[in-house]
C-alpha positions as CSV (number, residue, x, y, z in Angstrom):
1,M,-7.9,-38.9,34.3
2,N,-8.1,-39.7,30.5
3,K,-11.3,-38.0,29.9
4,R,-10.2,-34.9,31.7
5,V,-7.1,-34.9,29.3
6,S,-9.5,-35.7,26.4
7,D,-11.6,-32.7,27.4
8,K,-8.8,-30.4,27.7
9,A,-7.4,-31.4,24.4
10,K,-10.4,-31.0,22.6
11,R,-11.1,-27.5,24.1
12,T,-7.5,-26.6,23.2
13,V,-8.1,-27.7,19.5
14,S,-10.9,-26.2,19.2
15,S,-9.9,-22.9,20.6
16,W,-7.1,-23.0,17.7
17,L,-9.8,-24.0,15.0
18,L,-11.6,-20.5,16.1
19,L,-8.4,-18.3,16.1
20,L,-7.2,-19.7,13.1
21,P,-9.1,-17.5,10.6
22,G,-7.8,-14.5,12.2
23,V,-4.5,-15.8,12.7
24,A,-4.2,-16.7,8.9
25,L,-5.6,-13.1,7.8
26,M,-3.3,-11.3,10.0
27,S,-0.1,-13.6,9.0
28,M,-1.1,-13.1,5.1
29,F,-2.3,-9.0,5.2
30,T,0.3,-7.7,8.5
31,V,3.0,-10.2,9.7
32,Y,4.1,-11.3,6.1
33,P,4.3,-7.7,4.4
34,I,6.2,-6.7,7.6
35,F,9.0,-9.1,7.0
36,K,8.7,-9.2,3.3
37,N,9.5,-4.9,3.7
38,I,12.0,-5.6,6.2
39,Y,13.8,-8.0,3.4
40,L,13.2,-5.5,0.6
41,S,14.7,-2.9,2.8
42,F,18.3,-4.4,2.4
43,C,17.9,-4.8,-1.5
44,K,18.1,-3.2,-4.7
45,T,15.0,-3.2,-7.0
46,G,14.2,-1.7,-10.0
47,F,14.0,-2.2,-14.1
48,R,17.7,-3.4,-14.1
49,Y,17.1,-6.2,-11.4
50,K,14.4,-9.3,-12.4
51,V,14.7,-10.4,-8.6
52,P,15.7,-8.2,-5.8
53,K,19.4,-8.1,-5.0
54,W,21.1,-8.0,-1.8
55,V,22.9,-5.1,-1.0
56,G,22.7,-4.7,2.8
57,T,22.5,-1.4,4.6
58,A,23.1,0.2,1.5
59,N,19.6,1.8,1.4
60,F,20.0,3.0,4.8
61,S,23.1,4.7,4.1
62,A,21.9,6.4,1.0
63,L,18.9,7.6,2.9
64,F,20.8,9.0,5.6
65,A,23.0,11.0,3.5
66,D,20.2,12.2,1.6
67,P,19.2,15.9,2.8
68,V,15.8,15.5,1.5
69,F,14.7,12.3,3.5
70,W,16.0,14.3,6.8
71,K,14.0,17.2,5.2
72,V,10.8,15.0,5.0
73,L,11.5,13.5,8.5
74,K,11.4,16.7,9.9
75,N,8.4,17.6,8.3
76,T,6.6,15.0,9.5
77,V,8.0,15.7,13.3
78,A,6.6,18.9,13.2
79,F,3.1,17.7,11.5
80,S,2.6,15.6,14.3
81,L,3.4,18.2,16.8
82,M,1.1,20.9,15.0
83,T,-1.4,18.3,14.9
84,V,-1.8,15.8,17.9
85,L,-1.7,18.0,20.8
86,P,-4.4,20.7,19.3
87,S,-6.6,18.0,18.1
88,M,-6.9,16.2,21.7
89,I,-7.1,19.7,23.5
90,I,-10.1,20.9,21.5
91,G,-11.6,17.6,21.3
92,F,-11.4,17.3,25.0
93,L,-13.1,20.7,25.3
94,L,-15.7,20.3,22.8
95,A,-16.7,17.0,24.8
96,I,-16.9,18.5,28.1
97,I,-19.4,21.2,26.4
98,L,-21.4,18.5,24.6
99,N,-21.4,16.3,27.3
100,S,-24.1,18.4,28.9
101,K,-27.6,19.0,28.3
102,F,-29.1,21.9,26.1
103,R,-31.2,22.5,23.3
104,G,-29.8,21.6,20.0
105,L,-27.2,19.3,21.5
106,R,-27.9,16.6,18.6
107,F,-27.2,19.0,15.9
108,L,-24.3,20.3,17.3
109,R,-22.7,16.6,17.8
110,T,-23.8,15.8,14.5
111,A,-22.0,18.8,13.2
112,Y,-18.9,18.6,14.7
113,F,-18.6,15.1,14.1
114,Y,-19.7,15.5,10.0
115,P,-16.0,16.0,9.0
116,V,-14.9,12.9,10.3
117,V,-17.1,11.0,7.8
118,M,-16.3,13.2,4.8
119,P,-13.4,11.4,2.7
120,M,-9.9,13.3,3.0
121,I,-9.7,13.7,-0.9
122,A,-13.3,15.6,-0.5
123,V,-11.9,17.9,2.5
124,A,-8.9,18.5,0.6
125,C,-10.5,20.0,-2.3
126,I,-12.4,22.1,-0.1
127,W,-9.7,23.8,1.7
128,R,-7.9,23.7,-1.7
129,Y,-10.9,26.4,-2.5
130,L,-10.6,27.7,0.8
131,Y,-6.8,28.7,0.5
132,M,-7.5,30.1,-3.2
133,P,-4.9,33.4,-3.2
134,E,-7.1,35.8,-4.7
135,N,-10.7,34.3,-4.5
136,G,-10.4,32.0,-1.6
137,M,-12.5,32.7,2.0
138,F,-9.7,33.2,3.9
139,S,-8.0,35.6,1.4
140,S,-11.3,37.6,1.3
141,L,-11.6,37.7,4.7
142,I,-8.1,38.9,5.5
143,Y,-8.4,41.4,2.8
144,S,-11.7,42.8,3.7
145,I,-10.7,43.4,7.5
146,F,-7.0,44.3,7.0
147,H,-6.8,45.5,3.1
148,T,-3.8,42.8,2.6
149,R,-3.1,39.9,0.6
150,I,-2.1,36.7,2.4
151,G,-0.9,35.2,-1.3
152,D,-1.1,31.5,-1.8
153,L,-0.3,29.7,1.8
154,L,0.2,26.6,0.0
155,S,3.1,27.9,-2.3
156,R,5.2,29.4,0.8
157,T,7.5,26.8,2.8
158,E,6.8,28.6,5.7
159,T,3.1,28.6,5.7
160,V,2.4,25.5,3.7
161,L,2.9,22.9,6.9
162,P,0.5,24.8,9.2
163,A,-1.9,25.5,6.5
164,L,-1.9,21.6,6.2
165,A,-2.3,21.3,9.6
166,V,-5.1,23.4,9.9
167,M,-7.2,21.5,7.7
168,Y,-6.4,18.5,9.2
169,V,-7.4,19.5,12.9
170,W,-10.9,20.7,11.2
171,K,-11.3,17.3,10.3
172,E,-9.8,15.4,13.1
173,I,-11.4,17.3,16.4
174,G,-14.7,15.3,16.0
175,Y,-13.2,11.9,15.8
176,V,-11.3,12.6,18.7
177,M,-14.3,14.3,20.5
178,I,-16.2,11.2,20.0
179,F,-13.9,9.1,22.3
180,F,-13.4,11.7,25.0
181,L,-17.4,12.2,25.1
182,S,-18.0,8.4,25.0
183,G,-14.9,8.4,28.4
184,L,-17.2,11.3,30.0
185,Q,-20.4,9.6,29.9
186,N,-19.0,6.2,31.3
187,M,-17.8,8.1,34.2
188,S,-19.8,7.5,37.6
189,E,-21.4,10.7,38.8
190,E,-20.6,9.9,42.7
191,Y,-16.9,11.2,41.8
192,F,-18.4,14.6,40.5
193,E,-20.8,14.8,43.3
194,A,-18.5,14.2,46.3
195,A,-16.0,16.7,44.6
196,M,-18.9,19.4,44.7
197,I,-19.7,18.6,48.3
198,D,-16.1,19.2,49.1
199,G,-16.3,22.5,47.7
200,G,-14.3,22.0,44.4
201,N,-15.3,24.7,41.8
202,F,-15.1,23.9,37.8
203,W,-11.4,24.0,37.5
204,Q,-10.6,21.8,40.5
205,I,-12.7,18.9,39.3
206,L,-11.6,19.1,35.5
207,T,-8.3,19.2,36.6
208,R,-8.2,17.0,39.9
209,V,-11.1,14.5,38.7
210,T,-12.0,14.5,34.9
211,V,-8.5,14.7,33.5
212,P,-7.3,11.6,35.9
213,L,-10.3,9.6,35.1
214,M,-10.0,10.1,31.5
215,A,-6.5,8.7,31.4
216,P,-7.1,5.6,29.8
217,T,-9.1,7.4,27.1
218,T,-6.4,9.9,26.5
219,L,-3.7,7.1,26.2
220,F,-5.9,5.5,23.6
221,V,-6.4,8.7,21.8
222,T,-2.8,9.8,21.9
223,M,-1.8,6.6,20.1
224,I,-4.5,7.0,17.7
225,E,-3.6,10.3,16.6
226,I,0.2,10.0,16.5
227,T,-0.2,7.1,14.3
228,N,-2.8,8.9,12.1
229,S,-0.7,12.1,11.5
230,I,2.0,10.1,10.5
231,K,0.3,8.0,8.2
232,L,-1.9,10.2,6.6
233,V,-1.0,10.9,2.9
234,D,-4.0,11.9,0.8
235,H,-4.3,15.3,1.7
236,V,-0.8,16.3,0.3
237,V,-1.5,14.3,-2.8
238,I,-4.6,16.5,-3.6
239,L,-3.0,20.0,-2.2
240,T,0.6,20.0,-2.5
241,Q,2.2,17.0,-4.1
242,G,5.3,17.7,-1.5
243,K,5.8,20.9,-2.8
244,P,7.2,23.8,-2.7
245,N,10.7,22.6,-2.5
246,N,9.4,19.2,-0.4
247,G,8.4,21.9,2.2
248,S,4.8,19.7,2.7
249,N,6.5,16.4,2.0
250,L,5.7,13.6,4.7
251,L,7.0,10.2,5.2
252,M,4.1,8.4,3.6
253,H,4.3,10.7,0.4
254,Y,8.0,10.0,0.4
255,I,7.7,6.2,0.4
256,Y,5.5,6.9,-2.6
257,Q,7.5,8.7,-4.5
258,L,10.0,6.4,-4.1
259,G,8.3,3.5,-5.0
260,Y,6.3,4.2,-7.7
261,E,7.5,7.3,-8.9
262,F,11.1,6.7,-9.0
263,F,10.9,3.0,-8.8
264,D,13.1,2.2,-5.9
265,Q,11.4,0.0,-4.0
266,G,14.5,-1.2,-1.8
267,K,14.7,2.6,-0.7
268,A,10.6,2.9,-0.4
269,A,11.1,-0.3,1.7
270,A,13.9,1.0,4.0
271,V,12.1,4.3,4.9
272,T,8.9,2.2,5.5
273,S,11.2,0.3,7.9
274,I,12.3,3.4,9.5
275,L,8.6,4.5,9.9
276,L,7.4,1.3,12.0
277,V,10.7,1.8,14.1
278,I,9.3,5.5,14.6
279,L,5.8,4.0,15.5
280,L,7.5,1.9,17.9
281,L,9.4,4.4,19.7
282,S,6.1,6.7,20.0
283,S,4.1,4.1,21.4
284,L,5.7,1.4,23.3
285,P,7.3,3.7,26.0
286,R,4.1,5.2,26.5
287,F,2.3,2.3,27.2
288,F,5.2,1.1,29.9
289,N,5.6,4.3,31.6
290,S,2.2,6.0,31.7
291,D,-0.1,2.7,32.1
292,R,1.3,2.3,35.8
293,A,-0.4,5.4,36.5
294,I,-3.6,4.7,34.9
295,H,-6.7,3.8,37.1
296,Y,-9.5,1.7,35.1
297,N,-11.7,1.6,37.7
């Protein structure tokens, strides 16, 4: 009996020792910064304060009374709606096309995935040239066909966010495609053979077999895409800096402005806390409600 207890204790201690490096790193770089940020969101910071001064909910009250914050929040939600669903739909369709066998398949897979490995800064610089009002590719193409100028898409409030969304979707569809392609290739051919024997056409097989079987991958990709669309900031810094009139300002860039341009780390921490809540609210209900209807086998 004592030997069994001793062996169990040894296994428990060895297991915790194996977990210790991961737990330590997670605590240092994830858990501690989160709690530190939550604490700072209830404090005032700046050149006037040697140490953070506790002010309670004053930072949140100031944010909720600030029209700029609500505009930035609206921009972030709109940007996510304009990017997440189109990226997933186009990526899924590309995965279906590239899951078949034809000449040039490897080249197309590489070509569609290549924008993913490019840094966002490089992508933003390329699209900055494409969006140039006079000599840019889009402006020249529209003028050659319709003999009209589209102007500077990045300088108008009504066009700047859709223009950024198009650039992001172009870069992201290859990333989404890889996940869907992996999911398609891991499916058993028996399901599709049975559906074809029963007389199912392409659309019926797609909607009643492929899409339900892709539910685990779709759930994962949805969470990744929502997170990526909210936390992205590079393209805003390179292309617009939040202009015009905060028309392209997103939450991550707004946090950067508050913390490093206005030196108000308290408000920046408050916005970060709100961002964490938004991510939790957008992900947890999705897992609890959708995971019940997903079959993993």
